[in-house]
N, C-alpha and C positions, 0 to 999 in steps of 0.2 A: 457946406462950403467947399469940401474937397471935390465934389462932383462938378461944381461950377468952375473951379480952378482947372480941373482936369479937362473939361469940355473946351474951355478957351485955349488951353495949351495944345490940344491935339487937333483942333479944327474939325473939319467935316469928315475926316477919315474914320472917325470912331463915334459910336453912340454911347453915351455914359449914363448908367443907371445907378442911382444911390440906393443903398440897402440899409434900412433902419435897424434890423436885427435878424438873426437867422430864424428865430421862431416865427416872427411876423411874416417874413418873406416865404418861408416854406409852407406856412398855412395858406397863404395866397396862391402859391404855385400849385398846390393840391386842389384848389377850388376851381372847377371847370368854368364857373360863371365869371371869374375875374378876368376881364378883357385885358387889363394892363399886363398881367403876367402871362397871358396867352401869347403875347408877343415874344416873350423869352422862351416859352415852351416850344413855339413853332419856328423860332429863328434857326436858319440852316447855315449861318456863317460861323465865324470863330468867336468864341466867348472867352474873355480873360477876367479872372477874379483878382481884384486888387485889394483884398482885405488887409487889415492891420496885421503887423508881424508880431502877434502875441497869441496867447492861448485862446482868447475870445475870437480873434480873427481866424485862427486855425480851425476852431470848432465850426464857425460859420462857413468857411470855405469847404471843409470836409462834408458838411451837410448838403451844400449845393452840388459838390462833385458826385455825391451819392444819388441825389434826386434827379440830376440831369445826366446820369450815366448814359453813354451812347452818343451824346452831343460832342461837338468839336470844342471841348472846354479845357482850359488850362489855368493853373494857379500861378500867379506872379509872386516871386519871392526875391528878397534882397536882404542885405545885412541889417538886422534890426538895431545894431549899434549906430548905424548911420542915420536911419530914419524909421520911426515907428509906423507911420502911415503914409499914404500916397501924397498927402498935403506936404508933409515934411520932406518927402523925396523931391517934390517940385521945388520947394524952397532951396534945396541943396544944389539942384542943377539949373533951374530957371531956363535960360536961353538954350541950354543943351538938353532940356527935359524930353522933348519929342524923340531925339536920337537915343537917349538912355532908355526911354520907354520901349522903343522898338527892339532894343537889345534884350530887354527883359522878356518881351513877347517871344522872340526867337529862341531864347534860352528855355522858356517854358514849354515850347513845342518840341525841342530837341533833347533836353536833359530831363530824365525822370524826376518827379517831384520828391520822392523819397531820398534820392541821392543829393538833391539840392538842400533838403532840410537836415540831412545828417551832419552833425558837427565834425569838423576835422580835428585831428589831434592838436593842431595849433590853436584851435578855438575852444577846446575843452576848458572848463573852469578849473583853476589851480586849487588843489586841495592838499592840505598837509596830512600825511599819514600819522596817526597818533593812537595812543591806547587810553582807554578808560582805566584799565588795570594793566600796568606795564607788563608787556610780554605775555599777557593772558587774555585780556578782553579788548579787542581792537574797536576803536570808535567807528561808527558808520557801517558796522558789519554784524552778521549773525554768528554767535558762538554757541556750540552745542556741547553740553556737559552730560555725559552718559554715565551709567553705573547701575549696579544691581540694586535690588530692594535692600534698604538698610545700609547703603554705602555713604550716608551723610550728605547726599546731594542737596536736599532741602536746607539742612543746617549750613552747608557751605554757601548756598545762595544767600542765606541770611547774613552770614559773615561778610560776604561781598557787598550786600546792600548797605550794611552798617558802615563799612569802610568807604564806599563810594559816596554815600550821603554826607559823611563827615570829612571827606577828602583826606583820609589817613592812609593806612596800608593794609593790604591783604597778603599774608604769607610773605612779608618783606618786599612786596611789589607795590610801588606807589600808585595811588588812585587819584584820578581827577574827581573833583567835587561836582556831583549832579544829583538831581532828584531821582528817586527810584519808584517804579510802579511794579508791584508783584501781581500777576494774574495767576490765581491758584484755584484749580478745580480738583486738587488731589487731597489736600489736607483738611482735617476737620477744624472747627472753631476751637476745640480744646487744645489741639496740637499747636495751632498758630498762637494762641494765647500763651501757652507754656513757653514756646521758643522766643517770642518777643521779649519775655521777661528774663530769659537766660542769656541771650546773645548780645554782647557788647552794650551799646547804649540805645538799642532799637526802640525800647519802650518810650524813649523821649524824642525820637526822631519825627519831626513834623513833616519832613519832606520824603519820608518813605510811606507810600500808600499801598493798600492791599485791597483787591477785589476778588472775592472767593465765592463759594457756593452758599455761604451763610451771610454774606454782607448785603447791604441794600445801598446802591444797586449791586447786583451780582456780577461776577466776572463776565464781560461781554464777549461776543464773537470777535474774531480777529479783524473782521472787516467792518465792525460797527463804526458808523460815522462819528459818534461821540469819542471813541477811542482814538480815531485819527485826528480829531480836534485836539485832544490832550497832547498827542505827539507834536502837532504843529505849534501849540501855544506854550507847553511846559517843557518839551524836549527832554523827557526822562530816559533813564536806562530802564528797559523793560525786562522782567524775568518771567518766563512762562513755565509753570509747574503744574503738570508736565505735558509734553507734546501730545500724548495719546488722548488727553482729555479735551483737546481743542481741535479735533478734526472729526466730528460726528458724521458717520455715514461714509467715511473714506478709509481706505485700507493702507496700512503702513508698508505693505509689500508691493503696492502698486505705484510704480514710478510716476505715472501721470497724476495720481491723487496727491502724492507727496510734493510734486512740483507745484501743484495748485495751492497747497497749504502754505508752502514756503514763499510763494509769490505774495500771499496775504501778509506774511510776516515781514517780507522785504518792503512791502508798502508802508509798514509802520515806520521804518527808517527813512524811506522816501518822504513821508509826511513830516518827519522831524525828530523822531526818537534818536537818542545819542548812540545807542547800541541795544541789541537784544540778546539775552542769554536764555537758551532753550534747554530745559531739563528733559532727559530722555532715558530710556531703559536699554539694557543690553540683552542679547538673546540668551536662551537657555544653553546653547552651545554654539561654537563657531571658531574658525581658525583665523590667525592673523588679525588684520584690522576689522575683518568681518565679525569677529567676536567682540568688538568694542561698541557696537550699536545694533539695535534691532530694526529690521525692515529694509526698505529699498536703499540702494546707493544714492538715490536722489536726496535723501535726508542729509547725509554728510556733504554731498556735492554743494548743497545750498549754503553751507557755513564757511566762513573764512578760517575759523579755528574749530577743532573738535578735540575734546579732552575726555578721557575716561577716568572715573574714580574707582579705585580698587581698595577694598578694606580687608585688613587682616587684624583681627582683634581691635585694638584701639588706634592702630596706625592706618591712615588712608593715604594712598599715593595717587596724585593727579598727573597723568601722563598725556602729553599732546600727541595725538596720532595723525593730525592734519593741521598744518599751518601754512596758509596760502602765501603770506607775505612776510613771515617772521621766522624765528628760530623755534624748534621744538623745546618744550619746557617740561621738567619733571619736578613736582613738588611733593615732599613727604611731610605729613603732619601727624603729630600725636594728638588725638582728640580726647578731651576731658568733659564728659557730660554727667552732671549730677542734678539733683533736684533743686540746687541753689544757683548753679551757674554752668554755662557752656563756654568752653574755651579751647584753644589749640596751641600747640607749641611747634615751631618750625624745626623739623629735623634737617631738611635740605630744601633749597628752593631755587629753581631756575639755573641758568648757565653760569651765573656769577658765583665763583667758589667762595668768596668771602661771606656769602649769606648762609652757608651750610653748617649745620651743627656737626655733621660728620667731619668737615674740614677742621673745625676748631678743636675737635677731639683729637684728630690726627696730629695737629700742630702741638698740642700740649704733650701728648705721649712722646713725640719725637724729641722735644726739648727737655723732657723731664722723666725719662725712663728711670726705673719702672714705676707704673702708677696703679693704684687701686681704683676700683669703680668710684668710690667716694671721692678720691683725689680729683678724678676727672669731673665729677658732678660739681664740685665746689669751684673748680677752675673755669668751667664753661658757663656756670650759673644757669643750669637747666634742671628741670624735674628729673628725678631718678628714673622714672619710667621711660622718658625720652632718651636719656643717656644709655640705659640698658639696651634699648632697641637699636640705637646707633652702633654700640659696641658689637652687638650680635651681627649686624649687617657688615661692618668692617671686618669682623672675624671671618664671616662667610666668604667675603671677597678676597681673603688671604692677605690683607694689609696689616693686621695686628694678630697677636696670639698671646696666650698666657704662658709666661716663662716659668719653667720648673725651677730654675736657679733662684728666681725671685719670689718663690712661694705663690705662684699663680697670678702675679701682678701682670699688667698689660705692657707689652713691648711691641715695637714695629718689627715685622718679619724681616729676616735677613735679605731676601731678594728685593724688598721695597726700600729698606734702609739705605742701601747703596745709592739708589736713584735719588732719594731725598737729600742725601749728603752732597751729591754732586751739584744739585740745583742750589743748595744752600751756600756752597763755596763760591759759585759765580754770582751770588747776590741777585738771583732772579726774582726775589720777592715771592717765593712760592709757598711759604708756610705761615699761616696765621695762628698766633698763640694768644691766649688771653692777655698776657702782659706785653705783647709786641704786635699790635693790630696792623702795623704796616706790612706784615708778611702774610702771604696767603698760600694755602696748600693747592697744588695743581691737580685737582680732581680730573681734569681733562688732559693731563700730560703724564707726570710721574705717578707710578704706583697704581695705574689702572689695570684691572685684571684683564686677562686675555678675552674673556667673554664680553667685557665692556668694550674693549677695542673693536671687536667684530661688530658689536651693535652700533658703535659710532661710525664705522666705515659704511655700513649698510644704510644708515640714515643720510650720510653725506652723499 
């Protein structure tokens, strides 16, 4: 019908040919015995392609442009929001259609197709920037979690999976509720079975699924059509454990290889996955950020966030060393892994001081000098191991010390006490104590050690 309408509207100046489908037409074009399409192949005038302004039309037009390369051929384009096909375009302009058609032909001859097809910033789809895990795992992006062997990466990914599937919190960071798919080629069936029983409520989570080396089906390749279909239909958060197991034949130190691998991971998000968390390893040695991940810089370049996990005994520190659109975050956790349960306690978490165990401890000691370790533990309602670790950290930073006058009880050091007192006088709300939750310690202002200040300046 579009071809009849177009032929009547344009008169004798143009010959209109209707195209049933790209496949049928290209088969005919390649058949030397097909006299009808010989006319097209041998035509030496201008050819204009007026396919629909959608993916099917794009595919059809691209196929013709490739097959008839060398001919005087151009693709007509227009705003698909105004008209999907040439028939709708005619209905829009009617008496002025021939004039509009000639403008499109002129534009097609003078303006490159790629420029015409590229969306302007004004036309880009409006998208809200959001997090699956606040400040940690951005939606619509790839996040890379690196760490040495035994740094709790897999356990942490299970805690995240449990929190996301339940829409609860991970390390005091709110989580959106989404299904989770874990692709695991690293851990054995025994390890997975143990951890699902230890971590949170995972053993009862119906919307956390796992494909591994021992499952049926097994963990697929990243470009598997069935995996892409899951992304389109289910829109899960995907956890890849670990990167090295999902790029057979490719080298981590080769930028081109890693760019290709992460293009496949990006395709999962393009297909519909809410976010992708990729677990990766650190090198045996390295300086600066280069010591935070193994392989080519293309690996970290592909992620919106990159976080390194460092373990010292039971304490694991998660430090953001790349954040494309947000703030760098540091999370300290005390891990408790036993044969019956796996859990963690937050020592400090993120830029919000009210979330930090260190801050609550400082607040209590400031308001209640002098304090024993047990006094502090009872006041902040935390495990003794976590409190001891925080006290050691605060002592190393020079914020607290043991007082000889008070038989070794904890006090704020003199140089920090003055700054705390000044802030308390002006009512800046800097000190959070267990009995006064409206007050919060300024970990980013008062009492920060010189080393920390230099670190903050270099980050900014």
